FIKOLZA-1660 file (N, C-alpha, C; in steps of 0.1 Angstrom, whole numbers, plus 5000, padded with zeros to 4 digits):
% residues 94
   i   px   py   pz ch aa at
   1 4802 7195 7593  A  M  N
   1 4795 7183 7592  A  M CA
   1 4790 7182 7578  A  M  C
   2 4790 7169 7572  A  T  N
   2 4786 7167 7559  A  T CA
   2 4771 7163 7559  A  T  C
   3 4764 7167 7549  A  E  N
   3 4750 7163 7548  A  E CA
   3 4749 7151 7539  A  E  C
   4 4740 7142 7542  A  R  N
   4 4738 7130 7534  A  R CA
   4 4726 7133 7525  A  R  C
   5 4727 7129 7512  A  V  N
   5 4716 7130 7503  A  V CA
   5 4715 7117 7496  A  V  C
   6 4703 7113 7491  A  S  N
   6 4701 7101 7484  A  S CA
   6 4698 7103 7470  A  S  C
   7 4704 7094 7461  A  D  N
   7 4701 7096 7447  A  D CA
   7 4689 7087 7443  A  D  C
   8 4686 7086 7431  A  S  N
   8 4674 7079 7426  A  S CA
   8 4673 7065 7430  A  S  C
   9 4685 7058 7432  A  Q  N
   9 4686 7044 7436  A  Q CA
   9 4686 7043 7451  A  Q  C
  10 4685 7054 7458  A  G  N
  10 4685 7053 7473  A  G CA
  10 4699 7053 7479  A  G  C
  11 4710 7054 7471  A  A  N
  11 4723 7054 7477  A  A CA
  11 4726 7067 7484  A  A  C
  12 4731 7065 7496  A  S  N
  12 4734 7077 7504  A  S CA
  12 4748 7083 7500  A  S  C
  13 4748 7096 7499  A  R  N
  13 4761 7103 7495  A  R CA
  13 4762 7115 7503  A  R  C
  14 4775 7119 7505  A  T  N
  14 4777 7131 7512  A  T CA
  14 4774 7143 7503  A  T  C
  15 4775 7155 7508  A  E  N
  15 4772 7166 7500  A  E CA
  15 4783 7168 7489  A  E  C
  16 4794 7162 7490  A  F  N
  16 4805 7162 7480  A  F CA
  16 4804 7151 7470  A  F  C
  17 4793 7143 7471  A  G  N
  17 4791 7132 7461  A  G CA
  17 4798 7119 7465  A  G  C
  18 4804 7119 7476  A  R  N
  18 4811 7106 7481  A  R CA
  18 4801 7097 7488  A  R  C
  19 4803 7084 7486  A  I  N
  19 4795 7074 7494  A  I CA
  19 4802 7072 7507  A  I  C
  20 4796 7073 7518  A  P  N
  20 4802 7070 7531  A  P CA
  20 4808 7056 7532  A  P  C
  21 4818 7055 7540  A  C  N
  21 4825 7042 7541  A  C CA
  21 4816 7030 7545  A  C  C
  22 4807 7032 7555  A  R  N
  22 4798 7021 7559  A  R CA
  22 4789 7017 7547  A  R  C
  23 4784 7027 7540  A  D  N
  23 4776 7024 7528  A  D CA
  23 4783 7016 7517  A  D  C
  24 4796 7020 7516  A  M  N
  24 4805 7013 7506  A  M CA
  24 4806 6998 7510  A  M  C
  25 4809 6996 7523  A  A  N
  25 4810 6982 7528  A  A CA
  25 4797 6974 7526  A  A  C
  26 4786 6980 7529  A  D  N
  26 4773 6974 7526  A  D CA
  26 4771 6970 7512  A  D  C
  27 4774 6979 7503  A  A  N
  27 4773 6977 7488  A  A CA
  27 4782 6966 7484  A  A  C
  28 4795 6966 7488  A  L  N
  28 4805 6956 7485  A  L CA
  28 4800 6942 7489  A  L  C
  29 4795 6941 7501  A  E  N
  29 4790 6929 7506  A  E CA
  29 4778 6923 7498  A  E  C
  30 4769 6932 7494  A  R  N
  30 4758 6928 7485  A  R CA
  30 4764 6922 7472  A  R  C
  31 4774 6929 7466  A  M  N
  31 4780 6924 7454  A  M CA
  31 4787 6911 7456  A  M  C
  32 4794 6909 7467  A  A  N
  32 4800 6897 7470  A  A CA
  32 4790 6885 7471  A  A  C
  33 4778 6889 7477  A  H  N
  33 4768 6879 7479  A  H CA
  33 4763 6874 7465  A  H  C
  34 4762 6883 7456  A  G  N
  34 4758 6880 7442  A  G CA
  34 4768 6870 7436  A  G  C
  35 4781 6873 7438  A  K  N
  35 4791 6864 7432  A  K CA
  35 4790 6850 7439  A  K  C
  36 4787 6849 7451  A  Q  N
  36 4785 6836 7458  A  Q CA
  36 4774 6829 7452  A  Q  C
  37 4763 6835 7449  A  F  N
  37 4752 6829 7442  A  F CA
  37 4756 6824 7428  A  F  C
  38 4763 6832 7421  A  W  N
  38 4767 6829 7407  A  W CA
  38 4776 6816 7408  A  W  C
  39 4786 6816 7417  A  L  N
  39 4794 6804 7419  A  L CA
  39 4787 6792 7423  A  L  C
  40 4777 6793 7431  A  A  N
  40 4769 6782 7435  A  A CA
  40 4761 6776 7423  A  A  C
  41 4756 6786 7415  A  D  N
  41 4747 6782 7403  A  D CA
  41 4756 6776 7392  A  D  C
  42 4767 6782 7389  A  F  N
  42 4775 6779 7377  A  F CA
  42 4789 6774 7379  A  F  C
  43 4792 6772 7392  A  G  N
  43 4806 6767 7395  A  G CA
  43 4808 6752 7393  A  G  C
  44 4797 6745 7393  A  R  N
  44 4797 6730 7391  A  R CA
  44 4784 6725 7386  A  R  C
  45 4784 6712 7383  A  G  N
  45 4771 6706 7379  A  G CA
  45 4768 6708 7364  A  G  C
  46 4756 6706 7361  A  R  N
  46 4751 6706 7347  A  R CA
  46 4752 6720 7341  A  R  C
  47 4751 6731 7348  A  R  N
  47 4752 6744 7343  A  R CA
  47 4766 6750 7345  A  R  C
  48 4776 6742 7347  A  K  N
  48 4790 6747 7350  A  K CA
  48 4795 6755 7338  A  K  C
  49 4801 6767 7341  A  R  N
  49 4807 6776 7332  A  R CA
  49 4822 6771 7330  A  R  C
  50 4828 6777 7320  A  P  N
  50 4843 6773 7318  A  P CA
  50 4851 6777 7330  A  P  C
  51 4862 6770 7332  A  D  N
  51 4870 6772 7344  A  D CA
  51 4876 6786 7345  A  D  C
  52 4879 6793 7334  A  H  N
  52 4884 6806 7335  A  H CA
  52 4874 6816 7340  A  H  C
  53 4861 6814 7337  A  E  N
  53 4850 6822 7342  A  E CA
  53 4849 6820 7357  A  E  C
  54 4850 6808 7361  A  I  N
  54 4848 6805 7375  A  I CA
  54 4860 6811 7383  A  I  C
  55 4872 6810 7378  A  Q  N
  55 4884 6816 7384  A  Q CA
  55 4882 6831 7385  A  Q  C
  56 4877 6837 7375  A  Q  N
  56 4875 6852 7375  A  Q CA
  56 4865 6856 7385  A  Q  C
  57 4854 6849 7386  A  K  N
  57 4843 6852 7396  A  K CA
  57 4849 6850 7410  A  K  C
  58 4857 6839 7412  A  S  N
  58 4863 6836 7425  A  S CA
  58 4872 6848 7429  A  S  C
  59 4880 6852 7420  A  L  N
  59 4889 6864 7423  A  L CA
  59 4881 6876 7426  A  L  C
  60 4870 6879 7418  A  E  N
  60 4862 6890 7421  A  E CA
  60 4855 6889 7435  A  E  C
  61 4851 6877 7438  A  L  N
  61 4845 6875 7452  A  L CA
  61 4856 6879 7462  A  L  C
  62 4868 6874 7461  A  D  N
  62 4878 6876 7471  A  D CA
  62 4881 6891 7472  A  D  C
  63 4882 6898 7461  A  V  N
  63 4884 6913 7461  A  V CA
  63 4873 6920 7468  A  V  C
  64 4861 6917 7465  A  L  N
  64 4849 6923 7471  A  L CA
  64 4849 6921 7486  A  L  C
  65 4851 6909 7490  A  Q  N
  65 4851 6905 7504  A  Q CA
  65 4862 6913 7512  A  Q  C
  66 4874 6913 7506  A  Q  N
  66 4885 6920 7512  A  Q CA
  66 4882 6935 7513  A  Q  C
  67 4877 6941 7502  A  A  N
  67 4874 6955 7502  A  A CA
  67 4863 6958 7513  A  A  C
  68 4853 6950 7514  A  A  N
  68 4842 6952 7524  A  A CA
  68 4848 6952 7538  A  A  C
  69 4857 6942 7540  A  Q  N
  69 4863 6941 7553  A  Q CA
  69 4872 6953 7556  A  Q  C
  70 4879 6958 7546  A  D  N
  70 4887 6970 7548  A  D CA
  70 4878 6982 7552  A  D  C
  71 4867 6984 7545  A  Y  N
  71 4858 6995 7547  A  Y CA
  71 4852 6994 7561  A  Y  C
  72 4851 6982 7567  A  R  N
  72 4845 6980 7580  A  R CA
  72 4855 6982 7591  A  R  C
  73 4868 6982 7589  A  T  N
  73 4878 6983 7599  A  T CA
  73 4878 6998 7604  A  T  C
  74 4880 6999 7617  A  Q  N
  74 4880 7013 7623  A  Q CA
  74 4891 7021 7617  A  Q  C
  75 4903 7016 7616  A  R  N
  75 4914 7023 7611  A  R CA
  75 4911 7029 7597  A  R  C
  76 4905 7020 7588  A  F  N
  76 4902 7025 7575  A  F CA
  76 4891 7035 7575  A  F  C
  77 4881 7033 7583  A  Q  N
  77 4870 7043 7584  A  Q CA
  77 4875 7057 7588  A  Q  C
  78 4885 7057 7598  A  E  N
  78 4891 7070 7602  A  E CA
  78 4898 7076 7591  A  E  C
  79 4906 7069 7583  A  K  N
  79 4913 7075 7572  A  K CA
  79 4903 7080 7561  A  K  C
  80 4893 7072 7558  A  C  N
  80 4883 7075 7549  A  C CA
  80 4875 7088 7553  A  C  C
  81 4871 7088 7565  A  D  N
  81 4864 7100 7570  A  D CA
  81 4873 7113 7570  A  D  C
  82 4886 7111 7573  A  A  N
  82 4895 7122 7573  A  A CA
  82 4897 7128 7559  A  A  C
  83 4898 7119 7549  A  V  N
  83 4900 7123 7535  A  V CA
  83 4888 7130 7530  A  V  C
  84 4876 7126 7533  A  F  N
  84 4864 7132 7528  A  F CA
  84 4857 7142 7537  A  F  C
  85 4863 7145 7548  A  R  N
  85 4858 7156 7556  A  R CA
  85 4860 7169 7549  A  R  C
  86 4849 7177 7548  A  P  N
  86 4851 7190 7541  A  P CA
  86 4860 7199 7549  A  P  C
  87 4868 7207 7542  A  R  N
  87 4876 7217 7548  A  R CA
  87 4869 7230 7547  A  R  C
  88 4873 7239 7555  A  E  N
  88 4867 7252 7556  A  E CA
  88 4867 7260 7543  A  E  C
  89 4878 7258 7535  A  N  N
  89 4880 7265 7523  A  N CA
  89 4874 7258 7510  A  N  C
  90 4868 7246 7512  A  Q  N
  90 4863 7239 7501  A  Q CA
  90 4850 7246 7496  A  Q  C
  91 4848 7246 7484  A  V  N
  91 4836 7252 7478  A  V CA
  91 4825 7241 7478  A  V  C
  92 4813 7243 7482  A  R  N
  92 4803 7234 7482  A  R CA
  92 4796 7233 7469  A  R  C
  93 4793 7221 7464  A  R  N
  93 4786 7220 7451  A  R CA
  93 4771 7222 7453  A  R  C
  94 4765 7228 7443  A  P  N
  94 4750 7230 7444  A  P CA
  94 4743 7217 7445  A  P  C
% end
């Protein structure tokens, strides 16, 4: 069983320094939410940014949303958990 520890920003990590899949999904969704606010503020109107910036932020939003969705799927979580599950012969970091 892996132990969870928190860093100075409160992010949960396993004893091997990895962020658990559910926490990754939460963080990605928060980042996506920030992109949505940016697009709402700067995607049109008086404060509209150049089209290439809007396209880039839109792409970033799509990537973040897809990644968050992937991290939330059961199949992905099982793969993620299997990859980061400690093995008996792994050396634990202090």
